[in-house]
All heavy atoms as an XYZ file, in Angstrom:
958
protein
N     -25.961     48.391     97.712
C     -26.143     47.016     97.313
C     -25.645     46.100     98.420
O     -24.639     46.349     99.049
C     -25.376     46.727     96.018
C     -25.964     47.375     94.798
S     -25.153     46.765     93.307
C     -25.948     47.812     92.141
N     -26.342     45.013     98.607
C     -25.995     44.028     99.615
C     -24.768     43.246     99.152
O     -24.805     42.545     98.166
C     -27.195     43.101     99.820
C     -26.928     42.044    100.860
O     -25.796     41.845    101.293
N     -27.974     41.372    101.264
N     -23.664     43.341     99.878
C     -22.417     42.717     99.436
C     -22.449     41.198     99.515
O     -21.582     40.543     98.956
C     -21.251     43.278    100.244
O     -21.414     42.937    101.608
N     -23.419     40.591    100.199
C     -23.514     39.141    100.283
C     -24.173     38.513     99.069
O     -24.169     37.296     98.923
N     -24.728     39.323     98.205
C     -25.423     38.790     97.024
C     -24.462     38.634     95.860
O     -23.468     39.328     95.756
C     -26.568     39.729     96.639
C     -27.613     39.781     97.728
C     -28.793     40.681     97.525
N     -28.895     41.489     96.363
C     -30.052     41.809     95.788
N     -31.183     41.341     96.272
N     -30.082     42.605     94.752
N     -24.803     37.712     94.968
C     -23.985     37.507     93.773
C     -24.170     38.691     92.823
O     -25.223     39.317     92.788
C     -24.346     36.196     93.114
C     -23.926     35.025     93.988
C     -24.109     33.705     93.320
C     -23.594     32.619     94.258
N     -23.841     31.289     93.732
N     -23.110     38.947     92.054
C     -23.089     40.103     91.152
C     -23.206     39.656     89.702
O     -22.555     38.702     89.288
C     -21.776     40.873     91.327
C     -21.568     41.443     92.700
C     -20.180     42.055     92.820
C     -19.855     42.421     94.233
N     -19.669     41.256     95.097
N     -24.012     40.395     88.958
C     -24.207     40.122     87.538
C     -23.976     41.409     86.757
O     -24.500     42.467     87.108
C     -25.635     39.609     87.264
C     -25.854     38.290     87.977
C     -25.885     39.472     85.760
C     -27.265     37.759     87.886
N     -23.177     41.296     85.699
C     -23.034     42.384     84.739
C     -23.988     42.109     83.591
O     -24.015     40.996     83.069
C     -21.623     42.447     84.154
C     -20.544     42.954     85.066
C     -19.238     43.022     84.602
C     -20.797     43.362     86.356
C     -18.215     43.487     85.410
C     -19.788     43.826     87.186
C     -18.484     43.891     86.703
N     -24.778     43.112     83.200
C     -25.553     43.057     81.965
C     -24.910     44.071     81.028
O     -24.862     45.268     81.345
C     -27.038     43.408     82.170
C     -27.692     42.473     83.178
C     -27.775     43.346     80.827
C     -29.143     42.818     83.479
N     -24.398     43.584     79.902
C     -23.666     44.440     78.967
C     -24.450     44.510     77.665
O     -24.571     43.516     76.938
C     -22.247     43.889     78.716
C     -21.453     44.859     77.857
C     -21.531     43.599     80.030
N     -25.012     45.683     77.380
C     -25.850     45.855     76.198
C     -25.935     47.337     75.875
O     -26.002     48.160     76.790
C     -27.245     45.290     76.477
C     -28.037     44.975     75.225
O     -28.056     45.819     74.299
O     -28.647     43.909     75.161
N     -25.949     47.670     74.599
C     -26.077     49.076     74.207
C     -27.536     49.519     74.139
O     -27.816     50.684     73.899
C     -25.375     49.340     72.868
C     -25.942     48.518     71.732
O     -26.258     47.327     71.940
O     -26.052     49.055     70.618
N     -28.473     48.603     74.383
C     -29.907     48.894     74.341
C     -30.417     49.129     75.767
O     -30.457     48.204     76.583
C     -30.639     47.716     73.695
C     -32.137     47.914     73.618
O     -32.664     48.931     74.102
O     -32.800     47.016     73.064
N     -30.800     50.354     76.057
C     -31.258     50.722     77.394
C     -32.477     49.916     77.832
O     -32.606     49.554     79.005
C     -31.564     52.229     77.442
C     -31.933     52.724     78.830
S     -30.673     52.434     80.095
C     -29.427     53.584     79.600
N     -33.369     49.597     76.903
C     -34.561     48.808     77.241
C     -34.155     47.435     77.775
O     -34.684     46.955     78.774
C     -35.501     48.678     76.016
C     -36.635     47.706     76.290
C     -36.052     50.044     75.625
N     -33.181     46.819     77.122
C     -32.693     45.510     77.560
C     -32.018     45.611     78.928
O     -32.209     44.749     79.785
C     -31.742     44.933     76.524
S     -31.237     43.250     76.906
N     -31.234     46.654     79.136
C     -30.574     46.841     80.428
C     -31.589     46.973     81.555
O     -31.451     46.349     82.605
C     -29.662     48.076     80.394
C     -28.410     47.982     79.538
C     -27.688     49.335     79.512
C     -27.481     46.893     80.031
N     -32.617     47.770     81.330
C     -33.640     47.986     82.350
C     -34.437     46.698     82.582
O     -34.674     46.300     83.728
C     -34.573     49.153     81.962
C     -35.778     49.230     82.882
C     -33.796     50.467     81.977
N     -34.828     46.023     81.504
C     -35.602     44.780     81.646
C     -34.790     43.707     82.362
O     -35.318     42.984     83.223
C     -36.048     44.278     80.276
N     -33.520     43.601     82.036
C     -32.662     42.620     82.701
C     -32.483     42.934     84.173
O     -32.559     42.046     85.024
N     -32.265     44.199     84.466
C     -32.111     44.600     85.871
C     -33.397     44.332     86.645
O     -33.358     43.796     87.759
C     -31.717     46.071     85.976
C     -31.448     46.477     87.406
C     -30.837     47.842     87.526
C     -30.569     48.106     89.008
N     -29.785     49.278     89.242
N     -34.539     44.667     86.054
C     -35.821     44.421     86.721
C     -36.056     42.933     86.974
O     -36.598     42.551     88.010
C     -36.983     44.990     85.906
C     -37.020     46.500     85.924
O     -36.400     47.149     86.771
N     -37.731     47.083     84.979
N     -35.633     42.089     86.040
C     -35.855     40.641     86.173
C     -34.956     40.001     87.227
O     -35.317     38.973     87.801
C     -35.628     39.961     84.821
N     -33.803     40.610     87.495
C     -32.810     39.947     88.340
C     -32.497     40.637     89.660
O     -31.952     40.015     90.574
C     -31.503     39.791     87.551
C     -31.593     38.972     86.264
C     -30.304     39.090     85.477
C     -31.917     37.523     86.581
N     -32.837     41.905     89.797
C     -32.359     42.678     90.945
C     -32.964     42.266     92.288
O     -32.412     42.612     93.332
C     -32.557     44.175     90.713
O     -33.914     44.475     90.577
N     -34.033     41.504     92.293
C     -34.563     41.057     93.584
C     -33.712     39.940     94.190
O     -33.794     39.682     95.390
C     -36.021     40.606     93.451
O     -36.106     39.489     92.603
N     -32.863     39.295     93.380
C     -32.017     38.203     93.875
C     -30.518     38.463     93.748
O     -29.722     37.787     94.392
C     -32.338     36.916     93.119
C     -33.690     36.374     93.434
N     -34.810     36.746     92.731
C     -34.094     35.515     94.382
C     -35.855     36.121     93.228
N     -35.454     35.366     94.238
N     -30.137     39.402     92.879
C     -28.719     39.626     92.583
C     -28.418     41.122     92.565
O     -29.310     41.936     92.351
C     -28.369     39.056     91.200
C     -28.683     37.597     91.036
C     -29.817     37.179     90.337
C     -27.842     36.622     91.567
C     -30.107     35.832     90.182
C     -28.121     35.265     91.407
C     -29.256     34.876     90.717
O     -29.536     33.540     90.571
N     -27.149     41.461     92.756
C     -26.695     42.830     92.523
C     -26.398     42.930     91.034
O     -25.546     42.198     90.514
C     -25.441     43.151     93.325
C     -25.725     43.309     94.811
O     -26.904     43.498     95.184
O     -24.776     43.240     95.606
N     -27.108     43.798     90.337
C     -27.031     43.885     88.882
C     -26.337     45.192     88.476
O     -26.704     46.269     88.946
C     -28.439     43.806     88.254
C     -28.364     43.906     86.740
C     -29.139     42.516     88.671
N     -25.348     45.049     87.599
C     -24.595     46.186     87.083
C     -24.900     46.344     85.603
O     -24.355     45.593     84.780
C     -23.089     45.951     87.260
C     -22.627     45.885     88.692
C     -22.886     44.768     89.474
C     -21.920     46.934     89.245
C     -22.447     44.697     90.788
C     -21.469     46.869     90.565
C     -21.747     45.744     91.333
N     -25.791     47.265     85.215
C     -26.046     47.502     83.790
C     -24.908     48.333     83.190
O     -24.565     49.394     83.714
C     -27.371     48.261     83.770
C     -27.611     48.732     85.156
C     -26.669     48.027     86.070
N     -24.313     47.821     82.113
C     -23.175     48.478     81.473
C     -23.455     48.581     79.979
O     -23.871     47.599     79.365
C     -21.898     47.681     81.743
C     -21.624     47.427     83.237
C     -20.611     46.323     83.420
C     -21.170     48.715     83.906
N     -23.197     49.740     79.392
C     -23.654     49.970     78.023
C     -22.651     49.639     76.924
O     -22.908     49.895     75.754
C     -24.174     51.398     77.861
C     -23.095     52.458     78.036
O     -21.916     52.098     78.245
O     -23.442     53.642     77.952
N     -21.499     49.058     77.267
C     -20.551     48.649     76.228
C     -19.545     47.650     76.781
O     -19.327     47.573     77.996
C     -19.805     49.866     75.659
O     -18.821     50.316     76.570
N     -18.905     46.927     75.876
C     -17.857     46.004     76.269
C     -16.673     46.727     76.882
O     -16.070     46.245     77.846
N     -16.336     47.872     76.344
C     -15.200     48.644     76.883
C     -15.465     49.094     78.319
O     -14.584     48.991     79.179
C     -14.912     49.856     76.007
C     -14.346     49.472     74.658
C     -13.551     50.584     74.020
N     -13.223     50.278     72.648
C     -12.278     49.426     72.269
N     -11.590     48.779     73.164
N     -12.039     49.205     70.990
N     -16.669     49.583     78.578
C     -17.023     49.995     79.941
C     -16.971     48.783     80.867
O     -16.446     48.858     81.979
C     -18.419     50.670     79.969
C     -18.901     50.863     81.394
C     -18.387     52.000     79.226
N     -17.491     47.638     80.404
C     -17.471     46.439     81.226
C     -16.048     46.032     81.583
O     -15.765     45.692     82.731
C     -18.168     45.280     80.517
C     -18.382     44.104     81.430
S     -17.755     42.486     80.928
C     -16.415     42.739     79.880
N     -15.131     46.081     80.620
C     -13.743     45.708     80.888
C     -13.097     46.652     81.904
O     -12.287     46.224     82.728
C     -12.947     45.664     79.587
C     -13.342     44.525     78.637
C     -12.658     44.696     77.288
C     -13.039     43.159     79.236
N     -13.477     47.925     81.882
C     -12.972     48.877     82.875
C     -13.507     48.547     84.267
O     -12.755     48.511     85.235
C     -13.357     50.308     82.493
C     -12.614     50.836     81.280
C     -13.126     52.199     80.823
O     -13.815     52.890     81.603
O     -12.832     52.566     79.672
N     -14.816     48.297     84.365
C     -15.427     47.969     85.655
C     -14.879     46.641     86.178
O     -14.673     46.466     87.381
C     -16.974     47.937     85.538
C     -17.618     47.466     86.832
C     -17.509     49.311     85.152
N     -14.600     45.720     85.285
C     -14.089     44.394     85.635
C     -12.747     44.474     86.369
O     -12.400     43.555     87.116
C     -13.960     43.558     84.364
C     -13.819     42.053     84.484
C     -14.938     41.447     85.326
C     -13.810     41.429     83.101
N     -12.031     45.554     86.217
C     -10.761     45.722     86.929
C     -10.972     45.896     88.431
O     -10.083     45.599     89.229
C      -9.998     46.916     86.370
C      -9.544     46.709     84.942
C      -8.863     47.941     84.379
O      -8.284     48.741     85.118
N      -8.914     48.091     83.067
N     -12.173     46.360     88.815
C     -12.458     46.628     90.231
C     -13.570     45.779     90.831
O     -13.666     45.671     92.053
C     -12.825     48.107     90.417
C     -11.706     49.026     90.004
O     -10.572     48.852     90.435
N     -12.005     49.985     89.155
N     -14.426     45.218     89.996
C     -15.559     44.421     90.467
C     -15.533     43.075     89.756
O     -15.483     43.030     88.522
C     -16.915     45.136     90.177
C     -18.083     44.280     90.630
C     -16.950     46.503     90.824
N     -15.560     41.993     90.529
C     -15.554     40.646     89.962
C     -16.984     40.100     89.997
O     -17.494     39.771     91.065
C     -14.621     39.749     90.779
C     -14.450     38.373     90.231
C     -13.408     38.310     89.124
O     -12.658     39.241     88.904
N     -13.359     37.203     88.440
N     -17.650     40.003     88.838
C     -19.014     39.478     88.841
C     -19.026     37.955     88.924
O     -18.020     37.295     88.647
C     -19.562     39.938     87.487
C     -18.354     39.915     86.608
C     -17.209     40.366     87.492
N     -20.167     37.422     89.284
C     -20.350     35.967     89.301
C     -20.821     35.467     87.944
O     -20.689     34.278     87.644
C     -21.363     35.592     90.391
C     -20.834     35.951     91.763
O     -19.936     35.237     92.252
O     -21.277     36.972     92.331
N     -21.370     36.387     87.120
C     -21.872     36.035     85.795
C     -21.948     37.293     84.953
O     -22.193     38.381     85.480
C     -23.260     35.393     85.910
C     -23.910     34.965     84.603
C     -24.416     33.528     84.716
C     -25.037     35.873     84.224
N     -21.768     37.119     83.634
C     -21.888     38.237     82.699
C     -22.926     37.885     81.639
O     -22.826     36.830     81.003
C     -20.538     38.549     82.020
C     -19.490     38.953     83.065
C     -20.705     39.649     80.955
C     -18.078     39.046     82.525
N     -23.924     38.735     81.476
C     -24.878     38.656     80.376
C     -24.364     39.626     79.318
O     -24.217     40.822     79.600
C     -26.276     39.069     80.830
C     -26.937     38.140     81.839
C     -28.158     38.812     82.447
C     -27.324     36.825     81.175
N     -24.090     39.126     78.115
C     -23.365     39.908     77.134
C     -24.060     39.920     75.779
O     -24.291     38.856     75.189
C     -21.955     39.305     76.990
C     -20.971     39.952     76.039
C     -20.674     41.396     76.436
C     -19.675     39.134     76.020
N     -24.401     41.103     75.314
C     -24.965     41.268     73.974
C     -23.864     41.009     72.947
O     -22.688     41.258     73.204
C     -25.522     42.681     73.824
C     -26.248     42.915     72.505
O     -26.733     41.939     71.903
O     -26.327     44.080     72.083
N     -24.238     40.509     71.777
C     -23.257     40.291     70.714
C     -23.089     41.541     69.862
O     -21.975     41.992     69.623
C     -23.659     39.096     69.819
C     -23.570     37.799     70.608
C     -22.750     39.022     68.594
C     -24.031     36.567     69.832
N     -24.197     42.097     69.404
C     -24.130     43.221     68.461
C     -24.124     44.551     69.199
O     -25.169     45.057     69.600
C     -25.300     43.148     67.483
C     -25.261     41.916     66.613
S     -26.512     41.859     65.314
C     -28.026     41.999     66.242
N     -22.897     45.076     69.388
C     -22.713     46.377     70.020
C     -21.710     47.163     69.185
O     -20.798     46.574     68.595
C     -22.172     46.222     71.450
C     -23.124     45.534     72.399
S     -22.466     45.470     74.093
C     -21.135     44.279     73.911
N     -21.865     48.493     69.158
C     -20.881     49.295     68.424
C     -19.538     49.281     69.150
O     -19.467     48.980     70.338
C     -21.502     50.694     68.431
C     -22.466     50.695     69.558
C     -22.917     49.285     69.758
N     -18.507     49.592     68.434
C     -17.158     49.721     68.965
C     -16.516     48.367     69.249
O     -15.568     47.988     68.598
C     -17.147     50.618     70.209
C     -15.759     51.123     70.548
O     -14.919     51.217     69.637
O     -15.510     51.413     71.723
N     -17.017     47.612     70.219
C     -16.476     46.292     70.540
C     -17.655     45.329     70.687
O     -18.463     45.472     71.598
C     -15.681     46.344     71.846
C     -15.103     44.995     72.246
S     -14.337     44.977     73.889
C     -13.072     46.192     73.712
N     -17.748     44.360     69.773
C     -18.896     43.449     69.841
C     -18.704     42.398     70.935
O     -17.656     42.317     71.581
C     -19.179     42.808     68.476
C     -18.139     41.796     68.024
O     -17.307     41.343     68.832
O     -18.183     41.430     66.837
N     -19.732     41.597     71.145
C     -19.706     40.601     72.202
C     -18.640     39.533     72.014
O     -18.062     39.045     72.991
N     -18.367     39.145     70.767
C     -17.334     38.139     70.518
C     -15.961     38.650     70.956
O     -15.205     37.933     71.624
C     -17.298     37.743     69.035
C     -18.523     37.041     68.577
N     -18.831     35.744     68.956
C     -19.539     37.441     67.772
C     -19.977     35.381     68.391
N     -20.428     36.399     67.675
N     -15.640     39.885     70.592
C     -14.353     40.459     70.979
C     -14.268     40.632     72.497
O     -13.231     40.353     73.115
C     -14.148     41.805     70.275
C     -12.791     42.430     70.551
C     -12.584     43.753     69.831
O     -13.405     44.125     68.964
O     -11.590     44.420     70.159
N     -15.364     41.075     73.099
C     -15.409     41.249     74.552
C     -15.211     39.910     75.254
O     -14.447     39.799     76.213
C     -16.746     41.888     74.970
O     -16.929     43.115     74.259
C     -16.789     42.165     76.463
N     -15.892     38.870     74.756
C     -15.757     37.528     75.333
C     -14.313     37.039     75.261
O     -13.789     36.478     76.229
C     -16.692     36.545     74.616
C     -16.633     35.095     75.095
C     -17.100     34.966     76.543
C     -17.475     34.206     74.179
N     -13.661     37.257     74.140
C     -12.255     36.834     73.999
C     -11.376     37.512     75.042
O     -10.493     36.880     75.624
C     -11.749     37.143     72.594
C     -12.312     36.217     71.542
C     -11.879     36.621     70.153
C     -12.623     35.767     69.128
N     -12.460     36.257     67.773
N     -11.624     38.784     75.306
C     -10.824     39.517     76.297
C     -11.088     38.983     77.709
O     -10.178     38.935     78.535
C     -11.092     41.011     76.213
C     -10.539     41.625     74.925
C     -10.767     43.114     74.875
C     -10.276     43.714     73.592
N      -8.843     43.691     73.393
N     -12.317     38.567     77.969
C     -12.643     37.967     79.268
C     -11.920     36.633     79.421
O     -11.326     36.343     80.462
C     -14.169     37.755     79.404
C     -14.900     39.099     79.461
C     -14.505     36.902     80.625
C     -16.397     39.004     79.251
N     -11.950     35.809     78.387
C     -11.425     34.443     78.458
C      -9.903     34.375     78.470
O      -9.348     33.410     78.987
C     -11.991     33.587     77.320
C     -13.503     33.362     77.422
C     -13.856     32.670     78.715
C     -15.339     32.434     78.870
N     -15.695     31.830     80.160
N      -9.200     35.369     77.922
C      -7.733     35.316     77.917
C      -7.118     35.826     79.225
O      -5.941     35.607     79.469
C      -7.102     36.077     76.721
C      -7.524     35.475     75.410
C      -7.390     37.556     76.786
N      -7.907     36.458     80.060
C      -7.423     36.964     81.341
C      -7.653     35.890     82.401
O      -8.786     35.499     82.663
C      -8.166     38.256     81.694
C      -7.691     38.879     82.981
O      -7.155     38.230     83.874
N      -7.906     40.179     83.086
N      -6.593     35.412     83.032
C      -6.738     34.322     84.002
C      -7.619     34.696     85.194
O      -8.225     33.834     85.816
C      -5.379     33.816     84.483
C      -4.583     34.804     85.299
C      -3.232     34.261     85.739
O      -2.585     33.547     84.961
O      -2.835     34.579     86.877
N      -7.733     35.990     85.514
C      -8.584     36.426     86.628
C     -10.067     36.369     86.277
O     -10.913     36.307     87.157
C      -8.217     37.847     87.049
C      -6.839     37.961     87.663
C      -6.553     39.399     88.048
C      -5.159     39.533     88.630
N      -4.836     40.923     88.970
N     -10.398     36.416     84.986
C     -11.804     36.471     84.580
C     -12.236     35.285     83.717
O     -13.420     35.151     83.420
C     -12.076     37.776     83.801
O     -11.241     37.830     82.636
C     -11.820     38.991     84.673
N     -11.302     34.439     83.340
C     -11.581     33.358     82.379
C     -12.678     32.405     82.830
O     -13.379     31.832     81.996
C     -10.298     32.574     82.092
N     -12.855     32.234     84.133
C     -13.841     31.269     84.624
C     -15.199     31.878     84.966
O     -16.076     31.179     85.477
C     -13.274     30.520     85.841
C     -12.114     29.634     85.445
O     -12.140     28.986     84.404
N     -11.083     29.627     86.260
N     -15.372     33.158     84.695
C     -16.677     33.784     84.926
C     -17.640     33.266     83.861
O     -17.361     33.372     82.665
C     -16.599     35.320     84.843
C     -15.667     35.870     85.920
C     -18.003     35.938     84.958
C     -15.370     37.363     85.776
N     -18.795     32.696     84.256
C     -19.765     32.262     83.246
C     -20.291     33.451     82.453
O     -20.550     34.521     83.003
C     -20.898     31.629     84.066
C     -20.368     31.457     85.443
C     -19.242     32.425     85.613
N     -20.420     33.241     81.140
C     -20.930     34.278     80.245
C     -22.107     33.705     79.472
O     -22.017     32.617     78.905
C     -19.844     34.766     79.261
C     -20.425     35.789     78.285
C     -18.650     35.349     80.013
N     -23.203     34.443     79.472
C     -24.379     34.096     78.675
C     -24.545     35.178     77.623
O     -24.617     36.368     77.962
C     -25.648     34.017     79.545
C     -25.515     32.917     80.608
C     -26.884     33.773     78.670
C     -26.676     32.858     81.591
N     -24.575     34.763     76.350
C     -24.888     35.733     75.301
C     -26.371     36.048     75.376
O     -27.217     35.152     75.397
C     -24.551     35.186     73.917
C     -23.139     35.424     73.464
C     -22.555     34.575     72.546
C     -22.394     36.502     73.913
C     -21.259     34.780     72.092
C     -21.095     36.732     73.471
C     -20.529     35.864     72.562
N     -26.689     37.314     75.439
C     -28.058     37.825     75.460
C     -28.199     38.597     74.163
O     -27.718     39.722     74.050
C     -28.231     38.736     76.680
C     -29.593     39.309     76.976
C     -30.611     38.198     77.212
C     -29.522     40.211     78.189
N     -28.829     37.980     73.149
C     -28.715     38.527     71.806
C     -29.948     38.267     70.952
O     -30.718     37.344     71.228
C     -27.461     37.927     71.117
O     -27.320     38.494     69.823
C     -27.552     36.422     71.025
N     -30.091     39.054     69.912
C     -31.157     38.811     68.936
C     -30.692     37.823     67.870
O     -31.465     37.402     67.028
C     -31.600     40.123     68.291
O     -30.494     40.751     67.678
N     -29.404     37.440     67.908
C     -28.837     36.502     66.935
C     -28.841     35.091     67.527
O     -27.951     34.736     68.283
C     -27.403     36.901     66.574
C     -27.302     38.193     65.804
C     -25.878     38.474     65.429
C     -25.472     37.499     64.345
N     -24.172     37.819     63.747
N     -29.832     34.298     67.165
C     -29.924     32.944     67.696
C     -29.720     31.875     66.645
O     -30.064     30.719     66.859
N     -29.127     32.234     65.504
C     -28.939     31.256     64.434
C     -27.855     30.249     64.823
O     -27.025     30.493     65.697
C     -28.566     31.968     63.126
C     -27.266     32.738     63.250
O     -27.317     33.896     63.725
O     -26.218     32.178     62.896
N     -27.851     29.105     64.155
C     -26.936     28.014     64.472
C     -25.475     28.434     64.400
O     -24.676     28.078     65.273
C     -27.192     26.810     63.533
O     -28.565     26.430     63.661
C     -26.313     25.639     63.880
N     -25.099     29.183     63.388
C     -23.716     29.620     63.249
C     -23.255     30.472     64.415
O     -22.143     30.298     64.928
N     -24.103     31.390     64.854
C     -23.768     32.258     65.975
C     -23.636     31.447     67.256
O     -22.714     31.654     68.045
C     -24.833     33.359     66.150
O     -24.884     34.136     64.950
C     -24.516     34.265     67.322
N     -24.555     30.507     67.448
C     -24.515     29.657     68.640
C     -23.231     28.824     68.659
O     -22.520     28.775     69.667
C     -25.768     28.753     68.725
C     -25.626     27.729     69.840
C     -27.027     29.595     68.922
N     -22.907     28.185     67.542
C     -21.698     27.357     67.481
C     -20.434     28.184     67.694
O     -19.519     27.761     68.406
C     -21.629     26.607     66.157
C     -22.652     25.492     65.975
C     -22.563     24.905     64.569
C     -22.474     24.404     67.016
N     -20.372     29.360     67.101
C     -19.220     30.233     67.296
C     -19.076     30.601     68.767
O     -17.986     30.536     69.336
C     -19.339     31.508     66.433
O     -19.375     31.126     65.059
C     -18.180     32.457     66.673
N     -20.175     30.967     69.391
C     -20.149     31.318     70.810
C     -19.685     30.161     71.680
O     -18.880     30.346     72.599
N     -20.173     28.979     71.396
C     -19.767     27.806     72.172
C     -18.265     27.567     72.019
O     -17.558     27.305     72.997
C     -20.581     26.569     71.763
C     -22.028     26.741     72.244
C     -19.966     25.284     72.317
C     -22.998     25.727     71.687
N     -17.767     27.673     70.808
C     -16.330     27.478     70.575
C     -15.499     28.556     71.270
O     -14.362     28.313     71.661
C     -16.030     27.431     69.079
C     -16.609     26.188     68.424
S     -16.238     25.908     66.671
C     -15.998     27.475     65.966
N     -16.068     29.731     71.449
C     -15.369     30.824     72.131
C     -15.465     30.724     73.657
O     -14.779     31.453     74.360
C     -15.938     32.175     71.680
C     -15.653     32.498     70.236
C     -16.366     33.728     69.735
O     -17.356     34.182     70.373
O     -15.960     34.256     68.687
N     -16.351     29.848     74.150
C     -16.437     29.637     75.588
C     -17.664     30.182     76.277
O     -17.723     30.214     77.509
N     -18.683     30.594     75.526
C     -19.909     31.087     76.157
C     -20.643     29.915     76.814
O     -20.576     28.779     76.347
C     -20.790     31.846     75.128
C     -21.525     30.907     74.206
C     -21.769     32.772     75.809
N     -21.322     30.183     77.919
C     -22.000     29.131     78.670
C     -23.429     28.872     78.236
O     -23.937     27.770     78.418
C     -21.989     29.472     80.164
C     -20.597     29.496     80.723
O     -19.875     30.470     80.544
N     -20.192     28.429     81.364
N     -24.098     29.888     77.688
C     -25.499     29.732     77.300
C     -25.873     30.893     76.384
O     -25.122     31.858     76.240
C     -26.394     29.729     78.540
C     -27.783     29.143     78.307
O     -28.101     28.755     77.167
O     -28.560     29.081     79.274
N     -27.029     30.766     75.751
C     -27.595     31.804     74.892
C     -29.010     32.103     75.340
O     -29.768     31.183     75.638
C     -27.685     31.315     73.434
C     -26.414     31.451     72.671
C     -25.406     30.526     72.819
C     -26.223     32.503     71.798
C     -24.233     30.635     72.117
C     -25.054     32.631     71.087
C     -24.052     31.688     71.244
N     -29.361     33.366     75.339
C     -30.751     33.791     75.540
C     -31.062     34.738     74.390
O     -30.343     35.713     74.158
C     -30.947     34.510     76.884
C     -30.572     33.579     78.039
C     -32.394     34.998     77.013
C     -30.583     34.243     79.393
N     -32.118     34.421     73.664
C     -32.490     35.232     72.514
C     -33.440     36.340     72.962
O     -34.386     36.111     73.717
C     -33.139     34.354     71.413
C     -33.597     35.206     70.233
C     -32.156     33.288     70.941
N     -33.136     37.568     72.489
C     -33.990     38.727     72.772
C     -35.094     38.800     71.726
O     -34.855     38.447     70.580
C     -33.169     40.025     72.727
C     -32.102     40.121     73.757
C     -31.468     41.505     73.829
C     -30.511     41.786     72.709
N     -29.763     43.048     72.852
N     -36.248     39.291     72.085
C     -36.607     39.717     73.432
C     -36.758     38.498     74.341
O     -37.243     37.454     73.926
C     -37.940     40.441     73.247
C     -38.533     39.854     72.012
C     -37.366     39.445     71.144
N     -36.318     38.633     75.576
C     -36.326     37.508     76.502
C     -37.516     37.583     77.448
O     -38.062     38.646     77.715
C     -35.024     37.446     77.295
C     -34.748     38.689     78.101
C     -35.288     38.861     79.368
C     -33.943     39.693     77.586
C     -35.031     39.996     80.103
C     -33.679     40.841     78.318
C     -34.221     41.000     79.580
N     -37.879     36.420     77.952
C     -38.896     36.314     78.991
C     -38.171     36.476     80.331
O     -37.191     35.764     80.580
C     -39.572     34.941     78.901
C     -40.561     34.719     80.009
O     -40.120     34.282     81.104
O     -41.753     34.970     79.798
N     -38.598     37.391     81.191
C     -37.902     37.617     82.460
C     -37.755     36.345     83.307
O     -36.709     36.136     83.923
C     -38.761     38.662     83.173
C     -39.452     39.388     82.072
C     -39.701     38.351     81.005
N     -38.772     35.497     83.335
C     -38.687     34.256     84.107
C     -37.634     33.323     83.521
O     -36.885     32.669     84.255
C     -40.048     33.566     84.158
N     -37.539     33.259     82.197
C     -36.531     32.429     81.546
C     -35.134     32.972     81.831
O     -34.201     32.212     82.106
C     -36.778     32.358     80.041
C     -35.811     31.424     79.336
O     -35.636     30.274     79.800
O     -35.218     31.841     78.318
N     -34.975     34.281     81.785
C     -33.689     34.901     82.097
C     -33.264     34.506     83.509
O     -32.136     34.057     83.729
C     -33.778     36.421     81.968
C     -32.512     37.192     82.346
C     -31.374     36.893     81.380
C     -32.804     38.688     82.391
N     -34.165     34.646     84.458
C     -33.836     34.296     85.843
C     -33.453     32.816     85.960
O     -32.454     32.479     86.597
C     -35.001     34.624     86.793
C     -34.708     34.192     88.199
C     -33.883     34.962     89.013
C     -35.214     33.004     88.689
C     -33.584     34.547     90.304
C     -34.918     32.584     89.977
C     -34.105     33.361     90.792
N     -34.218     31.924     85.332
C     -33.933     30.483     85.421
C     -32.567     30.134     84.857
O     -31.830     29.331     85.421
C     -35.009     29.666     84.699
C     -36.321     29.587     85.464
C     -37.271     28.634     84.792
C     -38.182     29.416     83.895
N     -39.245     28.634     83.276
N     -32.209     30.745     83.754
C     -30.915     30.446     83.134
C     -29.753     31.002     83.942
O     -28.705     30.369     84.062
C     -30.874     30.961     81.701
C     -31.757     30.120     80.778
C     -31.829     30.770     79.415
N     -32.678     30.050     78.513
C     -32.223     29.272     77.524
N     -30.936     29.100     77.336
N     -33.072     28.669     76.730
N     -29.936     32.178     84.518
C     -28.917     32.745     85.404
C     -28.778     31.848     86.628
O     -27.675     31.482     87.034
C     -29.253     34.198     85.784
C     -28.407     34.673     86.956
C     -29.090     35.112     84.588
N     -29.884     31.479     87.227
C     -29.876     30.613     88.406
C     -29.204     29.277     88.100
O     -28.446     28.751     88.930
C     -31.307     30.405     88.917
C     -31.350     29.617     90.199
C     -31.203     30.267     91.424
C     -31.510     28.237     90.197
C     -31.224     29.560     92.621
C     -31.525     27.525     91.384
C     -31.387     28.183     92.588
O     -31.396     27.484     93.769
N     -29.429     28.726     86.925
C     -28.800     27.457     86.541
C     -27.275     27.582     86.497
O     -26.569     26.608     86.766
C     -29.322     26.988     85.186
N     -26.767     28.748     86.199
C     -25.322     28.957     86.122
C     -24.681     29.240     87.491
O     -23.600     28.759     87.781
C     -24.990     30.108     85.167
C     -25.295     29.843     83.722
C     -24.415     28.766     83.118
O     -23.237     28.654     83.432
N     -25.000     27.959     82.245
N     -25.373     30.053     88.320
C     -24.708     30.524     89.552
C     -25.531     30.328     90.813
O     -25.056     30.671     91.900
C     -24.294     32.004     89.424
C     -25.502     32.927     89.243
C     -23.265     32.178     88.338
C     -25.178     34.405     89.355
N     -26.735     29.822     90.720
C     -27.565     29.688     91.918
C     -28.024     31.048     92.412
O     -28.085     32.009     91.667
N     -28.317     31.115     93.707
C     -28.814     32.394     94.247
C     -27.805     33.049     95.149
O     -26.811     32.522     95.499
C     -30.101     32.185     95.011
O     -29.896     31.304     96.087
């Protein structure tokens, strides 16, 4: 991977979403597909991403709990987080905003929309 490029974590237990997200973003960013919040927190100890795309509904540790762990750590608190989820209802959106999420993308996502929203947060 080119070390001069910005890094993005995609955290989702759905392999299709991981592959689609990587395909949509890998021409401009270094993309790290991770299949759980716990794995992401482990990788986060050694790799500092510029943005995290985070699913809400995952087994073991959901996106809300993962987001809280990101936000309470002073080393990671300022990393932009976009919820990438099938839950786009008003309550979920408001909860995410109160927890510190930067944006929401509802699955299934359009690859061009995913790229535009990532670019709006971190540029190229």
